[in-house]
N, C-alpha and C positions, 0 to 999 in steps of 0.2 A: 600511510599509517595502518597497522593491522587492526582488524575488527576486534574490539575488546571481548566479544562473545566467542571468538574462535576457540579458546581452550575448552569451552563447554561442549562444542560439537564433537570433540574427541571421545566423549562418553556415549555418543548416540549409537544406536544399533538399528539398522534397517536392511541388513544384508544377510539375514539368515541366522545371525548370532542372537540368541534370546537375551532380552534385558531382564536382569534379576533385581527386583526391588529390595530395599533394605528391610530386613526381617523385623526391625523394631518400629516400623512405621505402621501403625494400626490402620491408617487410611488406605494402605495398599492391601488390606485384609478384608475378606468378605464378612467377617464376624462382627455383627453389630454396626457396620459402617453407616447404613442408612439412618438408623435411629440416632447414632452419635452425631451425624451431620445435622439432623433436624434439631437435636437438643442443643448442641454446642454453638452452631453457627446461625441457624435460623432464629431459634429462641433467644440466643445470646445477643443477637443484633435487633431484636424486637421486630422480626419479620414474620409475616408479610405486612404488618400494620404500617411500618414506616415508609413503604414504597407506594402505599395506596393513594390514588388520585394524583400521583406525580407524573410529569411528562417523561422524565428520564431519571433512572436510578442506577447508580454504579457501585458494584461490589469489587473490591480488590483483594485477591487471595495470594498468599505466599505458599506455593506448593500445590500443583494441580493433581499429582498422582494419577489415579485412574479416573478422576473426574467425579467422584461420588458427591462432593459438596456442590459442584455445578449442577449435576443432574437433580439433586434434591431441591435446589433453589429454583431451577427451571420448572420442575413439577409443581412446586408451591405457587410460582407465578401463574402458571396455566390454570391452577385450580381457584385462583382468587378473582372474583368478578370485579373487584375494585383495583386491580393491578395497575401499575404504571404503564404508560404507553410503550416505552422502550426500556428494556433491562439490559444493561451492560455488565458483563462479568469478565474481569481482567485477571489473569492468573499467570504466575511465573512457574517454570518447572526446569530444574537442572538436569534431570534424567528422564526425559519423556519416553513413554512406551512406543514401540513400533505399532503400526495399525493392527497387525495380527495379534500381538500380545495384549493390546488394549481390548480388542474384541473378546479374547479369551478371559481376561480379567473381569470385564464388565459382565460377561455372560455368567460367570460364577457368582459375582457380587449381587446382581440384581435379578437373577432368574426368578420367574414366577411372581414378579412385582409389577406394579403399574409403571415403573420407571424403565422397564426393559425396552420398550419401543424408543424411548429417548436415548438410551445407551446405544442402540443400533444406529440411530441418526448421527450421534457423535462419532462413532467409529467410522461410518461411511464418509464423514466430512473431515476426518483426521488429516492434518497437513503433512507435507513432506518434512522429514526431520533434518532441517537445516536451521542454523541459528537465526535469531531475529524475531520479529513480531508477525503473527499470523492471525487474521481476522476471519472468523467463521460466523455465518448467519443462519438462524433458525426461525421458524414461525414467521416466514415472510419478512425477515429482517427485524422483527420486534424484539428478538432475543439475540444478542451479539456476544460471542465469546472471543476475546482477544487473548491469545496464548503468546507468551514471551518465553522462548526456549533459551535458557541460560540460568546462571546462578543468580538468585535473588539479590545477593550482596552487590552484584554488578548491575543487574537489569533494572532494579527499582529506580535507580538514578536516571535511567534513560526514558522513563515514562512521563507523559504529561496528561493529567486527568484530575478530576475532582471526585474523590471517593466519598460515598455516602455510608459505606459499611466496609469493615476490614475483617476478613477471615484469616487470622494469624495461625496458619497451619504449619506444622513442622515438628521435628523431634524435640525432646527435652533439651534444655540448654546444655546439660552435661554431655549429651551425645551429639549435639549439633551446635557447638558454641559460636561458630562463625555467623550463624543466622541472627543471633540475638546480641548485636553490638550497638553502641550508641549511633553509629552511622545509619544502621537500618531504621532505627526509631526516628531519626531526623528525616530520613527519606519518606517515611510514612506521614510524618507531620507536614512535610512540604506538599503532600497530595491530599490532605484531609479537608473535606468540606466542613462548613460550620456544623458543629454537633454531630459529626460523623461518629458512628459507634464502632466498637470492635468486640471480638470474642476470641478467646484462645483457651485450649484445654490444659495449658500449663499454668501454674501459680508460683513459679520460682521467683526468688527475690530479685535476681538480675533482670528478669522481665518486668517486674513491677517498677523497679527503679528506672529502667530505660523508658518505659511508657510515661512515667510521671515527669521525668526530665524533659521529654519531648512535648509536653503539654496535654497529655491524656489523663483523665481521671479514671480510676478503676475501683472495682469492688469484687470481692470473692463471692461466688455462689456455689451451691452444691454441684459436684462434678457428675460425670456419667460413667457408669460401669466401674472400671478399675480405678478411675481418677476420683479422689475424694473431693477435690475442689478445682474450680476453673476461674478465669478472670473475664469480666466484661466491663465495659465502660464507654466513654465518649471523649471526643476531642474538645477540650475546653481550656485553652491556654490563658494564663493570666495576662500575658503581653503578646502583642502582634509583632513578631520578629521576622516574618518571611519577607524576602525581597520582592517576590511576586506572588500574588494570590493565584490559586489554581483556576483553570478556565471556567468561565460562565457562558451561558448562551448569549448571543447578541440580542440586545434589547430592541425589539421591533414591534410596531403596532399591528402589522399584518405579516403573515408568512408568505411573502411574495418576492420573487427575484427576477431580474432581467439577466439573461445569458446572451452575450454577444458572440456570435460565431457558432456554426453547427458542423464543425469537423469533429475529429475524435475527442478533443478536449471539451468542446461545448456540449456534445451529446452525452458524454459521460457525466458531466455536471448536471444536466437535465435529469438524467435517470436517478442519480443519487439524491437530489433534492426532492423530486416528486415521490421517491420511495419513502421519504420522511413526511410526506403530506404537504409539501410546499407547492404553491402555484408558481409556474414559471412562464415568463414571456420570452420567447426566443426571437432574436433579430439576426437576420442573415443577409449579406449583401448580394448573394447570388439568388438564382430562381429555385434552388433546391439544396438539400443538405449535401455535405461532403463533395464540394466541387474544387477545392484546392488540393493540397497534398493528400488529404484524406480520400480523394477521388481516384487514387491509383488503383489499377485492377486488383492488386493484392499487395500485402505487406507481410514480412516475416516477423516473428516474435520469438524472443529467446533472452535469457539473462546474459549480462556481460561478465565474463570471467577474467580474473586477474590473479597473479601469483600471491599477492598480499591481502586479498579480499578488501579492496579499497572501498571508499565511500560510494563510488560509482557502481561497483559490483554489488554492494549491499542494497543500494536503492533499486537497481534493476532486478535483483533477486526478489525483493519485496513486491515490486510492481508486476513482475512476471507471474508470480504465484497468486497474487490478488486478482489479476486479470483473468486467469484461468478459472478461479472460483466464481467470479462474477459472470463470466460468459456461460458457465454451466448453469447458474441460477436463471439466466435469461432463457436458456434452452428448455429448462424444466417448466418454465411458464409459457412455453409455446412460441417464443420469439427466437428463431434460430438463424444466426448469421451464417453466411457461406464460409465454410472452413475446409481446409485440406485435411488429409489424414495426419495423425500425430507423428512427430519425428522430424528432427532437423539436424543436419550434419555441419559442423564447422571444421574447415581444413586449416591446419596450422600454417603459419607463414614460412616456417622452415623446420627441419628435424629437431633443432635445438629447442624451439618453442614447444613442439609436440612433447618432447621429453620433460621439459621444465613444468609444463602445465599438468602432465600426468602425475608428477611428483607432488605438485601443489594440491591436486584433487585428493590424492591419497593422504596427505598430511592433514587436510581439513575433514577427512572421512565423509566426503559427500556421498549420500546414498545414490545407488545406481538409477533410481527413478528420477533423479534430478539431472545428473550429468555423468557420463562415463567416458574415459579415454578409449579410443579405438585405433587399432593398427591400420596400416594402409589397406591391407586385404579386407579387414572388417568394414572400413569406410567405403570401399568399392562395392561391397555387397549391399550396404545401406543405400548408396546412391544409385546403383544399377548401371554404373559406367566407371571407367578408369578415373582414378584421382591421383593427384601429384604426390600427396604426402599423407601421413597419419593426421589424426585430429581428435575431436571429441564429439559425442552424440548427446543431444537433448531429447529424451523420449517424449516429453510433452511440449516441445517446441513445434513450430510449423508455420503455416501461412493462413491468413484470413482476408476476406474482402472487407476493407475498412468501411465502405459505403453501406454494405449490408449490416454491419455492426451498428453504425450510426442510426440507420433506419429502425433496427430492433430496439435500440434504447429509447428512441422517440415514441415508438409504438407502445412500449410498456408504460410510458408516462400517462397515457390515456387522456382523460378530460382535464387533468391538471396542467396540461401544456397548451399554450396559445402561441401560434407560430406566425411570423411575418417575414416575407422574403422581399428581395430587391430593396432592402433598407441599408443605406450606406451611412454608418454612424460616424459623427465627427467629434463629439465631445459629451461630457456629462457635467452636470451642475447640481450642487446641493441646494435644496429648498426645504427648509424645516427638517423633517425627519425622512425625507425622500431624496433619492437621486433621480434627476430628470435627464433623459437621454435625448440628444438632439441629432438630427441628420445633417447632411452637408448643405441643405437648404435652410438650416436654422430652425426647422420645425421640431417641436417636442413630439417624439414618437412613442415614448414609454416612460414609466416612472415606477420605482419600487424602493424599498429600504435597502435592498441588496443588489449589486451589479457584479457579475462575474465576466471578466474580459478573457474570452477564449478565441480571440481573433488574430492570433499569430503576430505577423509583422506590424499590424495596426494597433495592437493592444497598448503599447507604451505611449504612442502618440495620442490616441483617443483618451487614455486615462490621464494624460498630462504628466507622465513620469519623466523626470530628468536624469535619474540614475538607474538606467536599465540598459545594460551592455549587450545589445542584440544586433545580429547581422542576418542578411538574407543569403541563402545558399540555393543556387539553381541545381535541380536534379533532373537529368534526362534518363528515362527508361527506354529499353529496347525490347521489342517483341520479335522473337525468332519464329519462323513458320512451324506449323504443326508437323510432328513426325521427325523433327530434327533433334536428336539427342535428348529424348524424354527422360526426366529424372524421377526416381521413386520418392525422394524427399527433397525439400529445399536444401541447397548447399550454399554456405556463406564462407567468407574469408576476406580476400582482397576486394571482392565484389559479392554479388549474390545471384543465384539463378533458381528458378522454380518453374515447374510445369503446371499450367492451369488446366482445368477440367476439359477444355476444348483441344488440348494438345499443344497449344502455343507455349513457348518457353519465355518467361519474363526475366530479363537481366537488368542489372543496373547497380546503383544509379551514380551518375557523375556527381561531383562535389565542387561546384563552381561558385566561389564566394563573391558576393556582390556583382553577379552577372545577371542583368535584367532580361536577357534575350529569351523570348518565348518560342522561337522557331526551333523545329527539330534540326539537328546538325549531323551530317554524315560522320564527321570525325568523332563525335560523342558516341555514336553507335559503335564505331570501331574500338574506341576506348573501353566501352562496356564489355564487348566480346573478348578483347585481349585480357582484361582482368579475370574474366571467368575462365579463360583458357589456361591461366596460370594455376588454377585449381583443378580444372577438368581438361586434360590434354587432348581429348578427342575433339575439343572445340577448335584446336589449331587448324585442322584441315578445312574448317568452314570459314576461317577469317577472310580469305581472299574473295570467296563467293559472296559472303554477306556484305563485304565492303563495296562490292559492285551493285548490290541489290538496293531497291528502294524499300527500306525497312520502316515498319510502323513503330510508334513509340509515344511517349507522353512527357511533357515538361511540367514540373511543378516546383514550387519554391518553399523551402523549409526555413524556419526561423530558429536560430541558434544563439546561445549566449557565449561569452568569451570563455567561460569555464565548462561549457558543454553540458551543463545541467539545466533542467527546465526551471521556469518561474511558476511556482505553485504556492498559493497561500494569500494571506491578508496583505494588502498594500500599506505601506507606511504613509503617514501624513508628512510628506517631504518638507513642506513649508515650516511646519511646527518643529520638525527635527533640526532643520538648518538654523532656525531662529534660536534654538537651544543647543547649538553645536558644541559650545565649550563644555557644557555638562555631559554631553553624550559622547565625548571623544573616547571614553573607555567603555562604551555601552556594549551590551549584549542584545540579541534580537528581542527578547522580551521587554527590554527597557525602552524600545522605540515607541513613539506615539503612532497610532494607527488611524487610517482614514476609515471611519465607521461604515461598514457595509460594502467596502470595495475589495474585491479579490481577483486574482489572476490565475490563469491556467494556460500558459503559452510557452513558446520557445522549446518545443518538444523535439526539434531536430528530426532525426530518423527513428526515434523511439516512441512515437505516439502510442502505438499499440501496447507497449509495456508500461508507459507512465500515465496514460489518461485515466484509467479506472482508479488507480491508487490516488492520483492527484485529486480526483473528484471526491473521493471518500475523505481525504484529508480536509478539503475545503468545507464539505458538509459537516464534518466533525467540529471544525473550528467555529462555524456559524452556530451550531447547536450546543456548544459547550460539552461535547462528548469526548471520551478518551480518544487520543490521536491514534491512528492505525499504524504508525511507524515510530521508531525511536526519535526522541526530540532532536538529537544531533543531526539525524538525516533530514528531518523537516526543516531545520535551520539551514542546511546545505541547499535546500530548494527555495528558501524564503525570497520572495521578490525584492525584499528590502536589503538583501545582502550586499549589493553594490553601493547603496547609500551608506550602509554601516561601514564598509571599507573606506569610503570617502571621509566619513566622520572621524574615523580612527587616524587617518592620514592628514587630517586638517585641510582637505581639499573640497569639502562639500560646499556647493554654491547654489 
């Protein structure tokens, strides 16, 4: 199924063509923009008073423009000594600026003001112009900007959050009628928290009627500048008609979580929770972090590309871009994982695929700093050796040492993290408002209101899940001696190859389903080299020599699901759901009863580097009742309860 946001990307410009804002949008103008934002949206929503002494406060805006409303809100939050602990600002934008145009526009709009430094921070953090949801963090994560690139008419329905204030920004209904429809107002009402306020600089009758029908009370107040009147009000419906209430934080007596497993999934969860002030107890069955698949010498990271921008492509795109931002934040804080230089080359399976993918990239208007098709000659220059075919190049792809990333994430957690090793967890049990974790000897080793299962193959068993379709995949890596066919950038395709700092070339990995063998096998080494040789012909001459050599390597086991997507999010209460199976046969994910405080982050397969950071952010957002960092349909595709849901729909849940 094609991404519903794909049409919006066709309007994006990040390839040298300037973006031209609509001339009738005063918020793309420098004239009076700051004062208008303060008067219309801050004063209109009774801010900063309404966010004071709150833990989390969320603003939802329709139309980001150059970000003046966000910058003014951020500045007001900074200046308020009683500000909320965390400010979330979520905004949609159909025609986002390129980074260069944003910098120029902001420089003109906020020059010689106290907001100028914030505008520079915004421009520096500006995301790649691809459709979807982009989460940016400022002020050590206390201010979070979630940008949704696409038409608000489509994107508002993809969000899941509880809004405390609405900035209804846009053109007049006469000039922008598609924005002010009953569907838009219903979408706003679906996301509105109790007594959520709104402000908009229009006072048109259609807007008033739409707001009132959706459950908002409004009143006119004096406008600003050329507008004689504007509307403000709050969400106060007479009747509760929503199928699901917007998200709330998990009710806990203490902000303490147990994380089981310290691979990529577990360490990312540790970092995201401690960043929000949670205390974390980490339990690991090995003597140190990253000893299973996360202990491989290096792993490649890149988005998955498809001709129709499938769900898998959208999820890996979101995960890839989110991981890059989080790793950069780690590095700025002095915790630097071992990474290779930027750049990764993918070789097409054949010339037809190379041509088809090039056409797909052009139709989606992907910017060159995301992915670009390359000819065979261009691919050879990038790789530094002969390649078999054309392909595509990811300028920000590359390789990273997973264990060094895990160590950095644990280091940044500081004193909020308590670690225990050589603990083999067997089960969990609910006792009042706590989950008690028992080891294989039946000893209670930890307890907390929240438990996150990040222990791959063992997660479903330890959590007692009956509906988790996972399998084990053996993967053997091969290390080729230094000096043999060194690559400038990692190359992927039928297999992958990358050259480590010591000159050794890492190739792999085999994909042996339900194969428990831990020993290195000579035939697996040959298989790895042959797959790489299909991409890099110079490897052919070395196959016989390497086949006779005693090569080094590593065996690790990956956990995968039947649909090849990870398990990320809140666990369902399977017993309660099965007991109520008749009613839930037509259920959707939000209808399912959930096990309070139990979450999973596992079955990452070969994409832990791409999925771990985003998955941890999603779980932390679910726990805290914050806006989700990806569209709801993507989160539902990752939901650990999706296999239970299918069984309920098919009448086979037992």
